[in-house]
FIZASE-797676 format. One record per residue (C-alpha): residue in three letters; x, y, z negated. Coordinates in steps of 0.001 Angstrom, whole numbers, plus 524288, in hexadecimal, padded with zeros to 5 digits. Each point is the difference from the previous one (the first is absolute). Layout:
<zavexs>
[ala,[X,Y,Z]]
...
</zavexs>
This chain:
<zavexs>
[met,[80000,80000,80000]]
[ala,[8055D,80D6E,803B0]]
[leu,[8037F,808BE,7F48E]]
[leu,[7F5B0,809C2,80476]]
[his,[7F53F,7F5D4,7FF39]]
[ser,[80560,7FA8D,7F345]]
[phe,[7FF37,80D6C,7F9A8]]
[glu,[7F22A,801E8,804CE]]
[lys,[7FB7E,7F293,7FB88]]
[ser,[805E5,80157,7F279]]
[gly,[7FA80,80DDA,7FF0E]]
[asn,[7F230,7FB2D,802C2]]
[ile,[8017A,7F56B,7F5AD]]
[leu,[8050E,809A7,7F5E6]]
[phe,[7F4F4,8093D,803C8]]
[lys,[7F5DD,7F61C,7FB84]]
[tyr,[80672,7FDF4,7F2C1]]
[arg,[8044A,80DDB,7FCC6]]
[gly,[7F59A,80076,7F55A]]
[gln,[80834,7F6A0,7F7EB]]
[ile,[80B02,809FC,7FE4C]]
[pro,[7FB06,8046D,7F28E]]
[ile,[80130,7F202,7FAEE]]
[ile,[80E1C,7FF50,804AD]]
[leu,[802AA,80D23,7F9AC]]
[phe,[7FA85,7FB69,7F2FA]]
[leu,[80835,7F39F,80016]]
[leu,[80C83,80726,80382]]
[ala,[7FD97,80A05,7F55B]]
[ile,[80079,7F5D2,7F521]]
[pro,[80EB4,7FD17,8003F]]
[val,[802FA,80E31,80361]]
[ile,[7F905,80517,7F3EB]]
[tyr,[80608,7F555,7F796]]
[leu,[80DD3,8037D,80449]]
[thr,[7FE90,80ECC,7FF80]]
[his,[8063C,80678,7F41C]]
[tyr,[7F575,80998,7FC05]]
[asp,[80709,80373,7F35D]]
[arg,[809CB,80794,8082E]]
[leu,[7F598,80943,8053C]]
[asn,[7FC8C,80C48,7F872]]
[glu,[7F23B,8056B,7FF1D]]
[thr,[8026E,80A7E,80A36]]
[val,[8045F,7F625,80A38]]
[val,[7F471,7F737,7FCF2]]
[ser,[7F677,80B64,80142]]
[val,[805EA,804AC,80CE2]]
[leu,[7FFE8,7F25E,805F2]]
[thr,[7F20E,7FD9F,7FB76]]
[ile,[7FB32,80CB4,80601]]
[leu,[807A2,7FD40,80C83]]
[ser,[7FA4C,7F257,80127]]
[val,[7F212,804FF,7FE61]]
[leu,[80221,80B0C,809C9]]
[leu,[8059A,7F6AB,80A23]]
[ser,[7F49E,7F69F,7FEAB]]
[leu,[7F616,80B11,80003]]
[thr,[80613,8059E,80C59]]
[gly,[7FF28,7F2B5,80676]]
[phe,[7F1BF,7FEC7,7FC25]]
[leu,[7FCDC,80D8C,80557]]
[ile,[806A1,7FCC5,80CEF]]
[arg,[7F835,7F373,8012C]]
[ser,[7F37A,806F5,7FC05]]
[tyr,[801A3,80A93,80A37]]
[ala,[802EF,7F5E9,80A8E]]
[ile,[7F43F,7F7AD,7FC5A]]
[gly,[7F70E,80B9A,7FDF4]]
[thr,[8029D,80510,80DC2]]
[thr,[80044,7F309,80754]]
[pro,[7F464,7FD2F,808EA]]
[lys,[7FB35,7F235,80238]]
[gly,[80698,7F88E,80AE3]]
[thr,[80D29,806B8,7FF28]]
[ser,[80D2F,7FA46,7FCA1]]
[gly,[80081,804AE,7F201]]
[arg,[7F7DC,7F6A1,7F7BD]]
[asn,[80127,7F220,80555]]
[thr,[80238,7F595,7F5BA]]
[gln,[80143,7F20A,804DF]]
[glu,[804DB,80225,80DDB]]
[gln,[803FC,80AC3,80946]]
[val,[7F3B1,8073A,8044E]]
[ala,[7FE54,80CEC,80715]]
[glu,[7F5D7,80591,8092F]]
[ser,[8063F,80D75,80056]]
[leu,[80CE5,80610,7FBF4]]
[asn,[80135,80929,7F45E]]
[gln,[80779,80C20,8041F]]
[thr,[7FAA0,80ABF,7F740]]
[gly,[80009,802F6,7F189]]
[ile,[80A84,7F8C8,7F89F]]
[tyr,[802A5,7F7BA,80C17]]
[ser,[804FE,80C3D,806B7]]
[ile,[80B79,800BE,7F684]]
[val,[80338,7F1B6,7FD10]]
[arg,[7FCD9,7F33C,806FC]]
[his,[7FE3B,7F76E,7F3F3]]
[pro,[7FA13,80859,7F51D]]
[leu,[7F9AC,7F47A,7F905]]
[tyr,[80CFF,7F8F6,7FEE1]]
[leu,[8069B,80C84,7FB73]]
[gly,[7F573,80152,7F5AC]]
[asn,[801D5,7F1D9,7FBED]]
[tyr,[80E8F,801FB,7FE76]]
[leu,[7FE7E,80BF4,7F758]]
[met,[7F58F,7F96F,7F7A7]]
[trp,[8081D,7F3F2,7FD4D]]
[ile,[80D27,806D0,7FF0A]]
[gly,[7F9B5,8080F,7F541]]
[ile,[7FE36,7F37C,7F838]]
[ala,[80E0E,7FC37,802F7]]
[val,[8049B,80D15,7FA8D]]
[phe,[7F794,7FD7B,7F3EC]]
[thr,[808A8,7F456,7FCB7]]
[phe,[80AE0,80A17,7FDB6]]
[asn,[80960,7F775,807AE]]
[gly,[806CF,80688,80B88]]
[tyr,[8048E,7F325,805CC]]
[phe,[7F1F5,7FB35,800AF]]
[val,[7FBEC,80C59,80738]]
[ile,[80AAA,7FDCA,80A21]]
[ile,[7FCEA,7F180,80171]]
[met,[7F16B,802B6,8014F]]
[ser,[8027D,80A70,80A47]]
[leu,[80878,7F6F0,8081F]]
[ala,[7F695,7F497,7FE88]]
[tyr,[7F47A,80895,80395]]
[trp,[806CF,804F3,80C27]]
[leu,[803E9,7F267,80490]]
[tyr,[7F222,7FB0C,7FDC4]]
[tyr,[7F89F,80B4B,80617]]
[glu,[80970,80227,80B2D]]
[arg,[7FB39,7F338,805ED]]
[ile,[7F1D1,803C8,7FDA6]]
[met,[801C2,80D5C,80639]]
[phe,[80705,7F9D4,80B74]]
[ala,[7F4D3,7F661,80275]]
[glu,[7F5CA,80AA1,7FE86]]
[glu,[806EA,808FC,8097E]]
[arg,[801A2,7F51A,80A01]]
[phe,[7F155,7FDBC,7FF42]]
[leu,[7FCF0,80E76,8018A]]
[glu,[80981,8016E,80B44]]
[arg,[7F968,7F4E6,80761]]
[lys,[7F288,80554,7FC96]]
[phe,[801FA,80E5B,8036C]]
[gly,[80BEE,7FFC8,808C9]]
[glu,[805A8,80D21,803EC]]
[ala,[7F74B,80789,7F694]]
[tyr,[805E1,7F8CA,7F475]]
[ile,[80DE7,8012B,8050F]]
[lys,[7FEE7,80EC0,80184]]
[trp,[7F9F3,80176,7F28F]]
[ser,[809FA,7F73F,7F93E]]
[gln,[80B5C,80765,80621]]
[lys,[7FB6E,80C86,7F968]]
[ile,[7FB85,7FAAB,7F2DA]]
[pro,[80992,7F9EE,7F624]]
[ala,[7FCF9,7F291,7FA9B]]
[phe,[801A2,80265,7F17D]]
[ile,[80500,80DA6,7FC99]]
[pro,[7F59A,80A5A,802F4]]
[arg,[802D6,80B10,8097F]]
[phe,[7F6A1,80A64,7FB34]]
[lys,[801EA,80972,80B4C]]
[asn,[7F8A4,7F65E,808C2]]
[tyr,[7F386,800B5,7F7F1]]
[lys,[7F320,80056,80745]]
[lys,[7F305,800FD,7F8F8]]
[ser,[7F8A3,7F325,7FED9]]
[ile,[7F511,7FDD4,809BF]]
[ile,[7F6D8,7FC36,7F4E3]]
[pro,[7FE43,80621,7F275]]
[phe,[8056E,7F9D5,7F3C0]]
[ser,[7F6A2,7F645,7F9A8]]
[phe,[800D8,7FDE4,7F158]]
[lys,[7F67A,7F4B4,80195]]
[ser,[809CA,7F8D6,8088E]]
[val,[80A3A,80133,7F55E]]
[leu,[7F6A1,7FAFD,7F59A]]
[arg,[7FBED,7F4B4,808B7]]
[arg,[80DB8,7FBF7,80408]]
[glu,[809CE,803CA,7F58D]]
[tyr,[7FA7B,7FB3B,7F310]]
[ser,[8077F,7F324,80081]]
[gly,[80CCD,806F9,802D3]]
[val,[7FE2B,80934,7F484]]
[phe,[7FCBB,7F48F,7F728]]
[ala,[80C1E,7F885,80442]]
[leu,[80856,80C15,7FDF7]]
[thr,[7FB30,80289,7F227]]
[ile,[801AE,7F193,7FCC1]]
[gly,[80E02,8011D,804E8]]
[phe,[8032A,80B40,7F6EB]]
[ala,[7F948,7F96A,7F478]]
[phe,[8071C,7F33A,802C8]]
[val,[80D5E,8068F,80013]]
[asp,[7FCB2,807F0,7F3DC]]
[gln,[7FB10,7F466,7F81A]]
[leu,[80B19,7F741,80478]]
[arg,[809F7,80A2E,7FBCD]]
[val,[7F98F,80110,7F290]]
[phe,[7FFCC,7F138,7FEB6]]
[phe,[80E6B,7FE4C,80331]]
[gln,[803AE,80B11,7F6CC]]
[his,[7F73B,7FCCA,7F471]]
[gly,[7FB6A,7F1FE,801F2]]
[his,[7F194,8035D,80187]]
[val,[7F6D1,8077D,80901]]
[asp,[7F95F,80CBC,7FC33]]
[pro,[7F169,800A1,80333]]
[trp,[7FFB5,80E9D,7FD26]]
[arg,[8091B,80455,80AF2]]
[ile,[7FA10,80A48,808DE]]
[ser,[80401,7F848,80C18]]
[leu,[7F716,7F4E7,7FBBE]]
[phe,[7F478,80918,7FDD0]]
[ile,[801D4,805B4,80D91]]
[ala,[800A8,7F258,805F9]]
[val,[7F373,7FBF3,7F902]]
[ala,[7F92E,80C57,804BC]]
[ala,[804AF,7FD3A,80DE5]]
[ala,[7FAC4,7F219,7FEE5]]
[phe,[7F268,804E5,7FC35]]
[leu,[8004F,809DC,80B0F]]
[ala,[8040D,7F56B,809A4]]
[ile,[7F4CC,7F741,7FB9B]]
[ile,[7F636,80B0B,8018A]]
[leu,[804EC,803F5,80D7E]]
[arg,[800CF,7F1F8,804B0]]
[thr,[7F1FF,7FDC7,7FBAE]]
[leu,[7FB70,80C57,806E0]]
[lys,[8075D,7FC0C,80C45]]
[his,[7FA9C,7F233,800FC]]
[gln,[7F2A2,8014C,7F984]]
[thr,[7FB72,80D67,80489]]
[lys,[80167,80957,80B6F]]
[leu,[803FB,80BC5,7F7D6]]
[leu,[80DEE,7FFC7,80531]]
[asp,[7FC94,7FC9C,80E0B]]
[glu,[8035D,809B5,80AA9]]
[glu,[7FD90,7FF51,80E7E]]
[gly,[80C27,7FFE7,80845]]
[arg,[80928,7FCD7,7F49F]]
[trp,[80728,7F3BD,7FBF4]]
</zavexs>
């Protein structure tokens, strides 16, 4: 098999299982937290890293939310199990970066990596993320190139894959929909808050030999779980979050 086809095939396989990344992150965090010497960190460093980790994850969530909230049905921005696209996104956030959802994912999960307070883990996670998603982006772009031909090639030559170029911004062809975010992003928010709570509780356990049920991270995760249950119920049992022409 030619290397080109091998990359595309492996990218499509990884595309289907990209939802399992949080599980891998949780497992890798266990030995990292165990081996990190937190007694060497002063309160100022801990506070700065905590704020930085939250800001990174929040930025990632906002990027994903804007992409999802301005993505019409049938475009290339919200497929889940396989490559699907009836039209090509070229406005809004897709006018400054080709893969905004993957950029958002990276920032959300690198925020958790920073929350471990281990610089080596941040570097390893960044490299692993790039190797994993590079194949996915390659497969997705091969699909879009075959689907849209010259139109995609011209667009991709102007728009960077991962680092936004803000001077290219063009207003989205459809208005932002908060309903779309509520309908699509509740599971991601829940997984993110669970990630922070997991790291926080694991750190407390390795330091003190027990978990602490009164940590604020756990309260936030529980609140996110209730919100996810409510939104999932509304999504599947009612039409309150339905919108015509949206994913």
